[in-house]
N, C-alpha and C positions, 0 to 999 in steps of 0.2 A: 636658805630663809625666804619664808612666802613673803610675796610680795605685798607692801600695804595698798597700794594703790594697782586699777588696773584701768586700759585705754576705753572709751566709750566706744560701742558696736559702730560697725560702718552704717550708717543713719540713711545713706542713699539705699542699701541694700535691704534695709528694715522697712522703707518707705514704701519700696516696691510689691514688700511682702505684708505690709500692714494689717490689712483685711485679714490675714491668719491668724493674725496675734489674739489670743486669750486674755481680756482686759486686765484679770485679777492679777495674773504673773505681770504683765506690763507694768500696771501700778505700782507691785511692789517692788520693782527693778528701779523704778523712777524716784522712790522713795529712799531706795539705798544709794541711787547715783547723787541724789540731792541734800541726802540728811535731813528732809522735810517729810514727816507723816500727815501733814495737814492736805496733803493733795488726796489721802483718801478718806474721800467725802463720803459722807454718810449714805446720801443718795447712789452713790456708786457703787456702796458693800452689795457684793455679790450675793447671792442664794447660796449658804452653805453645801446644799445638797446638791447644789450644779459643779460645783467647782471638779475640775479645773476653769469650766467655762463659766460666764457669770450669771445665765439668767436672765438677765435684763433684756429690754426690749432692743434689737437690733441698731435703732438710731440713738441708744444711749451708748451702746457700745461703739458706735462711730466715734461719738463726740468724743468718748474717752480715750481713744487712740490718735485722735489728732491733737487733743490736749498734751498726750503722756509725750507724744512724737515733738512737741512743740518746745516741752520744757528739755527735751535732752537735745536739742538742736539749739538753744539757747545757752543750755551748759556747755555744748562743743565750741559754740562762736567765741565763748570767754577762754578755750581752751583748755578746758576743764579735764579731770578725770574722775573717776568713781573709786569709792573704797573698794577692796577687794572682799571686806565682809561688811555688815551693817555692825553699828554699836548696839548694845545690849539694848540701849533705848529706843533705838528706831525698831529694832526686831520685836521688841516689847510692841511699839506703837503699830507696825504690821499686822503682827499676831491678834491684836486685840480689837483691830478693825474689823476681823472675822469672828473671834470666841466671847468679844466682851473680855471682863478683868480676868487676870490670870496669877496664880501663884509663881513665886521666886523660882521653885523648882520647876515648872512648868516652862517657865521662861527658858531656864537651863535646858531641860530637854530638848526644847525647839531648837535650843543655838547648836545643838549636836545634830538635829535632823535636817538642819540647812547645810548642805553640802555642796560646796562649789567647784569647779574646774579644780582635777589634780589634787583634790584634798583627800586624805582617808583618815577620819579622826581617829579611829580605833585600831590603827596599825602600831603593834607593837614598839613601845620604845627602848626596850631591852633587847640582849643578844644572850643567847643560850651559854654561848661558849663563855661571856665574861662571867656569867652566873653559875654555872655546871663546872669549870674548870675541866679536870679529867674525868669528872662523873659522868658515866654512860647512860645516857635516858631515851627513852624509846618511846613514841607515842603510837597508839593504836586508833585509828578512825574508823567504825564502822558505817558504810553507806555514802555515795559519791553523786549523792543528790546536792540538794542546795544549801542545806545546812553542814553538810559534811566537806564539802567543798570550801566553805568559807572557814571552818575551823582548820581545814586544811592549810588554808594560805596563812592564816595566822600563824601557824607550826613553822612553816618555812619561811616567814616574815622575819620569824624571830629567831631562826636557825636551829630548830628543834627536829632532830632526827622523827620521822613520821612515816607510816604506811597505813593508805587507804584498801579496804577491802571492801568489794562491790559484788555481790551474788549475780547481777545479770553482766551481759556480753559489753553494756555500754553505761555510759554515766547518764545522769540526768533524774535518777531516783524516779518520782511518780511522772514527771513528762517524759521518761524515757517507756514506763509502763504502759500509760494511758495513750491509745491510739484512734479512739472510736471517733467516728464522725464527727466535725463539729468542736471537736475538745479543745475547751480554752481556758483561760481564768477566768475567776468572777471578782478580781479587785483590779483598779485602772493598772496598764501595763506599765505605767512608769514610777509606780510604788512597788511595783513586783521586779522589781531589781534590787541588788546590793547599791546602796547610797553611793557609792564611791564607783561604781562602773557602770555609767548609761547606756543605752542603746538605742540605736535608732529604730524604735519599733514602729511598723507598719500600721496599725490600727489600736485601738482605745483599749480594746479587751484580746490581745494577743492569742491567737491559736498555739494548738502545744508546740508543732515545729519551729515556731520562731523563739518560743521560750526554750525548748531543748535546744538548738543553734545556741543562743544566747548562753547556755551553763558549758555547751562544748566549748564555744570559741574563748570564755573565761578561764575552761580550765587547760588548754593551750597555751594563752598567752601569758598565763600565771606558771607556767612548766609544772603543772599537778599532775599531768597525766601518767607521765613516766612512774608516779608514785603509787597507782591506783593496781591493784591487782585483778583484774575481771575474772569473772566466773568461778570466785572464790567467797564461801558461805564461811561464815563463823558459828561453830556449833556450840561451842561454849566458851565461857569464859570464867576461870576459876582464881581467887585471890591465894597467893601462895603467901604465907606470912612470913617464914624463914627470907624469901626470896626479896620479900617486898615487892613482889611483882604478878601481875596478871598472867596466867598461863591459860592461851589461847589455844582451842583445839579447831582447825581449818580443814575444809574440806573444797578439794577440785577435781578436776579431770584426773589428777596422777594419787588421788587417794586423799586421807588425814593425815595431817602433823600437827605439833605441838611447838607455837613460840611462845615466847616470853617477853612482856611490854610493861613499862614502869608505869604508865596510864592509858586508860582506854577512854574515849569519845564515842559511845552510841548515837549514829545520826538516821537510824533508819526509820526517823518517823513514823505519822500515824496513819496514813492512807497509804500503806503498801501490802496489806492482806485483803483479799476480797471476802465479802462476806454474801453468803448464797442460803436463803431461809431452809433449813433441815425440812421441807413438804414432802409428806407421803407419795412415792411414786417417782421421785425427781430424775431417777437415772432410767425408766422405762421409756422415755419419751423417746417418739422413733427419729426425729429429726435433728438438726444441729440445734446445740443450746451452749450458751457461752455469755460470761460476764463481760462488762463495759471495759474493765481493764484487761482483759484477756481476749479483746478484738480477734475474730478470724475474719482476716480479709480475704482467704478464699472462699468463704459462704458469698454466693451470689443472691444476695434479696430481691432482685427484680423479679417481679410478679408472685411474690411468695405470700402468705399469709403468716404476718409476724405477730405474735404477743409478747408485748414488753412489761416486765413485773418491776414495778417500782417507778416512783416518781419523785427521786431525788436529783441533787444536782445534774451528774450526769445524765441521766434519763433527759431532763429538760432539753438535754444539749442534743444527744444523739438522735431522739425519737422522730421530730421534725425531718432530719436528714434522712433517716431510714423511709420516712412515708413517700418521700419522692421517688423510689426506686418500687416498694412494695406494692400487692396489689392491695392489701389490707392493712391496717394497723389497729390491734387492741390493746391500749393502755390497762393493767390492772394495779390499781392503786390503794394502799392501807388507808392512809390520811394525806389531802393534798398540801402542796406546800403555799405558804405565803411566797408571793411576787414583789421584788423591788423594782420599781419602775427606771430603766436604764434605757434611755432612746440612741445611745452611742455603742451598745453591746455589739454590734457585728459590723460597725464604721469603721471604714478606713481612714487613716490620718493623711490630710491632703500634701502635696508637693509643699505647698509653701510652708504650711506649720512643721514638716518636718525639718525643713531647711531652717527655720527658726531654733528649733529644738537641737539641734546637731551643730548649728554655727554660730550660737551665740549662749554660752555656758552657763552666764550669769541668769538668764531668762529662762534656762532650762531649770537651774537650781530652785527658781522661786515657782515655775511650774508643779516641780515635784512636791514642793513644801506647801502648796496650795491645796494640793489633793489630801495631803497628811493632815493639814491643820484643822480641819472639823472630825478628824478622825480622832483627835488627841481626847478630847471628851466623849466624841459619838452620841450615841442616843441611849447611853447606860441606862438614863432615868425612866426611860420607855420599857425597859426589861426588868426593872426594881419591883419588887414586890410592896403594897401599901396594904399593911394589914386592917388600916382603918378605911379602905375604899369599900366593902372588902372585895379581896381576890375572888374572881370565880375563873371557871374554865373559857369562860368569853376574854375576860379581861384581867391582869392583876392590879393596875391601875388606872387612875383617870388618865395619864400619860400614855400608856398602855393601850387605853380604849381611844383614844385619839389616833395612836398610829393605825388599830385596826380600821377605822372607820377610814382612814386614808388609804389602807391596801385595798380595802374594799371597795372603795370609788374604783379604783385602779381596775381591778377586775370586773364587775359588774358594768362600768361602762362599755367594757368588750365584747358583753354578752348581750347587747339587747336584742339582738337579732336570734339569739339562742337561750332563751330564759331557762329552758330544759337541763341546762350546764352546770347553771350557778348553784343548786344544793351541792353538787358534787365537787366543784372549782373553790368554792369559798371555804377555808380552813376553820372548823370548831373551835379550835384551842387558840391560846394567846400568842400574838406574834412576837417572836425571838424564843419561843419553844423550842421550837426547833430551825435548822438553816434556812433563811432567808433567801430566795433564789432570783438573782437578777433575771431582768425578762425586757424584752422589747417589741412585746406584744407577739412575739412568734407562738409562744406556747397556745395562747387560746386560739389565733388563725389555726394552728394543726388540730386543735382538740375539734375546731368547728369544721375539720373538712368531712364531706361524706362519704370517704374512705377509712376513717378513724372513729372507733368508738373509746369510749372512759368508761369504765366499769369499776365500781365499788365494792362489791359483793366480795366476801373474803373466797379464797383459794381452799377447796376441800384435799385434793389431790392433782398430780400430773399423771396422764394416762399417756400412751403411744401416740392417741391421736391430737392431745393438746392437753387444755387445764379445766378440771371439774370445778365448779362453783359450788358453794355450800348448800345452794338452793337447788342443785342437780343438773343447771347447765352444763354443757360441754362447749367450750371456746376452740374452735379448731384452730390449729397451728402448723404449719411447716418448719416455722424457727420460734425459738424461745432466746428472747435477749432477758437478761438480769441489770438491772439497774437498780441494785439492791444495798449499794455502797461499802463500807469498809470495815474491819473489825477494829476498830479505831481504837478502844479502848483497852485491846489486848497488847500492851505495850512490850515491846523487845521478843515477842513471840516469834517462831518457836526455840530461839537462843536459850540456852541453860547460862543464868549468872549465879555463880557462889561467891558469898563475900566471906567479912572474918566469922570467924567459928563456925564453919559452914552452913551459915544461914544462908537459903534458898531464896532469890530475890522473887521469884512467882508465888511462892509459900506466902512469904513476907508482905507481899502486895494483895495475896487472896482476890484476886480481880479486880483490885481498888488499887490503882498505880498512884503512886504519888512521889513528889521530888522537892526538894527546897528550889523555889523559884525554876522548876523544870528542868535542874542541872543537876544538883545533888542530894544522894541516896544516904542515910545513917546506914552503918555497916559495912559499907563498898567503899573502900578505899580508893582515891586515885581513878572512880569511875565516875563519868559524867554522863548525862543524857543532851542532847538538842533538838530541839522540838520536841520537848519530853512534857510529860503530864501539865496537867491544866494550862499551856501554851496557846490554846486556841481562841479566836475572837469572832466576835458576830456583830455586835455592834458599836466597836468601839476599836480604838488602835489599828495594828497592821502586823501581819505575820511577819513579813521580811525584817520589821524592824525589831519585834519580839526577837527573830532566829539572831541577829544583828547583837542584842544585848547578852542572849544566851551563850554565845559565840564569846563574847568579850570577857564574861563571867568566866567560862572555861579556861580562856587564854591568860587570866590573870591569876586563876588557880593553880596552872604550871609554874608560874612565874613564883609565887608564894612558894610553892614548892622547893623551888631551885634556889632561892634567894635565903630561906632559913636554914637550907640544906636539909631539910626533912625529908625522910624516904617516904614516907605518905603522910597524905591528910586525909581525915574522915568525917564528916559532918556530924556534930552533937546532936544527938537524939532530943534534947530540949530544943534546940532552936528548929530543929524538922518539926515537932509537936507542935510547938506554938505556930508555927506556918501554915501546918496542916490544917488545925482548928481555925483559924482565919479564914481560908479557903472554902473549906466545908460550910459553915456558918453563913458564907456570904453567897456562895452559889445555892444554898437552900433560898435565898432572898430574891433569886434571879428568875425569870418566866421559864427559862431550861430547868431550873431545879426544883420549882415549886410545880409545874404543870405536870399532869399524870399522862399528858401524850407519850406515845413510845418516840424515843429519839436516840441516835447514836451517840449525844451528849452524855448520856447517863449509862450507868454499869448496870450488871444483875443487883448491885446492894441500892440501886435509886440514888446512887449518888454521882455527880460529875468529874471524873479524871481527866477532860478534856480542855473544858472551858475556863478560861482566866475571869473570876469576876469583879475584881478590883479595878483600879484606875490605870490609865497610862504611866500615871504619874508614880504610882505605886510599884508598877514593874520595875520602872527608870530608876526607882531610890534601891529597889532591890539588888540590881545588878550592876548599880555604879562602883562597888569597890567589894573586895573578898574581906571579908572581917576576919583575922585569923583567929578572934576568941569564940568564931563560931565551927571552928575545927579543932579536933585533936590530931595535933602535930608530931609524929613521931621520929626520933632519929636514930633506932636502935637495931637498925636492919642493914645487913648487906644489899646488894645488889648484884646479878649477876644475869647475864642474857645468852643468848645463844650467838653462834659468831655471825648467823646471818644479819645484817643492820639492812635499815631504810636505804 
């Protein structure tokens, strides 16, 4: 049984490192310890955009730290302890200090977000052997990235036999595949973790190798590695109605074979297939050419003329690093990105702050909570179209225009000495129409270098010597680097998936992928997608939180299958259609759905199979329980499996 109270932290140790404490998390900890939210004074309220930092003057932070520590010392002198978790009333008071008034569902959502030491609130509270008896069940998970590994852990915790199929030679998904210079996350490190598995992150926005190490250590610690078949591609999955099982065709070095599984969870993600534009002459280039996700570390860029094609999130990371070695870099852009000011983007976390985060689990819990809290609602308002504004390709609402002004000022303030760059760097489309990229000033400094050129003219063709622009100019190049993103909307490709009555998933989608809560698809029994359609976020929520919710829904679906004795469960068409109508309508009213600017957020149909347009609370409600009424449960199929088991 979990303890109801905890000892106070070693306050002598805290005092030695007090200057490193972030005051929002520290005040939240004190409010939990005392049960007194009046300590959260209005004048001490942090800037939500600065969290986990306060954004307050340093002298104010110093006063807050001293006051908070004195309260804890007084409590310790009285021999006090602290509650292991805050009451709902205290939690609400802490949260509303930042957000303002909250709905009851939002408070319930946040109660799940706040995870303290040794807590794992979504761990299955059921056991496969108790529910299934002698019934053989076997689950296939496709992909050993961040969502696949979590799905595997939940199966292991519930005792469900499972296998993970991973096409690559190691786990990690996108963090194994992408190794380009300065590759890093663009969300704060402490919310790019499983909520129940903290890490001693070295920097506020960690690099690729740190994230990969985190996932590798997680898989080892949880005993998942032995369940992974590396170098194994899932060629196809076909539903066998007679057997009530998925027949999966697998390919590895030994050849192809077919194995049978009760259920399948595809965790291949969205950013796993590089997108390279079909530019005439692409194959004629005489020098090395490669995509950022397929970085060739054997190519020496020293003193080379490098052309970077694309200005997406990856290019903004690797291009400045490339310039430090190359003789000259030319960046060819179609549209410039909006940049979000993030001064700490490349900053390491100091030793004292790392100690506080490592040794004080309650402080760490509030630190993570403080980062998530403003993302609960985020700035969805600024991405929402106001038909009375009226919306234009400058801005879709007054709030969107205000965001534009803020982001424009951030850009132009850096180009006082380079006014020639302004026209090419400040986007002409509404903010939130495309991905907003985090920046600490590196990008404009890079573009301002004498050995860097930014070109916005369209590409006509590629020739052996370089790139020819539409106006006839030749940009000579020794190396071409593609920073052109991924085929994000081509979910599950190139794998073939055939469900009930021979329906082909890709034909059913017709380039317009869709799933209920990103997880379940009508006509495809016992088949689930993790980090599936419409589960990416831009101006609110958090990706890993969404992944945890989807995995919870998948896990509870397996539970429903077992405890009802059903051999298959399949989402009802009407449930899917109602959900899809809501998403399509909402996406059309967001900047990314309304603007005509080209973006990987939209597919060839002009719709977004990528973005979640509703509130974070809506996603929480939709994944909280698996409603049996949403599914057709069948009990009339036998189940047979190959002798090979997980």
